[in-house]
N, C-alpha and C positions, 0 to 999 in steps of 0.2 A: 842314793846316787844322783848326782846332778844331771840335768837334761841340758844338752847343748843344741841350740837351734841356730842354724846358719841362715843369715839374711837371705841368701839366694834361694833357699828352699821354701820361703814363705811368699806365696803368690798374692798379688794385689787383686782386689775385687772392686769393680766399679759400683758405687752406691747408687741404687736405682729407686729406693724408697721415695715417697713424696717429700718434697722440700729439699732434697739434696741436688746440688748442681756442680758439675766439674769436680767431683770428689771421688777418690779411691781410698780403700782402707785395707790394712793388713792386720790380722790378729797375730801378734807375735808370742803371746802367752795367754792361755786360757784352758778350759777343761780338756780340750782335745790334745793339748800339749802336757797335760798332767798338772796344771796349775789350778787348784780348786778354790782358792780364796779370792783371787783377783783376776781381772782380764786386762791385758795391756795391748793396745792397738795403736797403729800409726795411721793417721789420715793425711793424705796429700790433697791440698785444696788449690786448684789452679786459679788463675785470674778469673774474676767474675764468678768464682765458685762460692758455695755456701753450704752450711750444715743447718738443718731446720731448727726452729725454736721449739725445744721440747724440754720436758722434765723427766727425770728418772727416779726410781726408788732407791738408788744407791749414791754414795758419795763418789765424786769424780775429781781426779787431780789431772790437770791439763797443762802441759808445758809446750810452748812454741819452740820448735827446733830450728826452723828456718823461715825467713820472710817476715811478714807482718800481717796481722788480722784484726778486724774489728770484732769485738766481743760485746754482746748485750747480756747484762746480768739479770737476775730475777726481778729487780726493781725497774728494769727498762733503761738503766744507765748504760751508755756506750763507752767502751774503753779501747784505745788503740794499743795492741800488744806487739812487742818486738821480740827478737830472738832471745831466748832464755827466760822470758817472762812466764810465770806460773799462775794458774787460777785454780782455786779450790771451790768446787761447786757442791753445795750441800744437797742431800736428798730432797726431792720435790721442788727444786728451784729451776724455773724455766730459764733457759739460756740459748744462745745462738752465736754462730760464727759466720763471718763472710770475708771474702778476700776482694777488697776494692783496689788492690795494687796491680801492677803489671807483671809481678813476679810470683812464682810458685811459693806456697807456704806448706809447712809440715808441722803437725802437732802429734804429741804422744799423749794418749789418754790412759790413765790407770784408774780402774773402777772396781769397787768392791762387788762381790757376788750379788746378783739380783738385778742386773742391768735392764730391767724391763722399762721401755719407754712408756710414759703415761701421756696420753693425748689431752 
């Protein structure tokens, strides 16, 4: 049977870990919702916000839903992303996002199980 998750029932959580700034996240599908193979989260990144440069042991597919963000890939190259752009990040590739614009940005991250950040 399908699981229906209404957007208003998923609360946003302010990211407090080191390196996050002006960022909130919502897990919209994961183990707690009965999704055992992937996790889907939405991150809202306000102006001057950032997501720390990290690597994970899982593949991540990241789509920019709103706004624009600066993305640093594993080679240190910078890419300006606009609405609808998608990034596929391979396991163990360090990456980073920051919002240098004056508008809010939102990304959707789909990640395979094993989302452990590696420092």
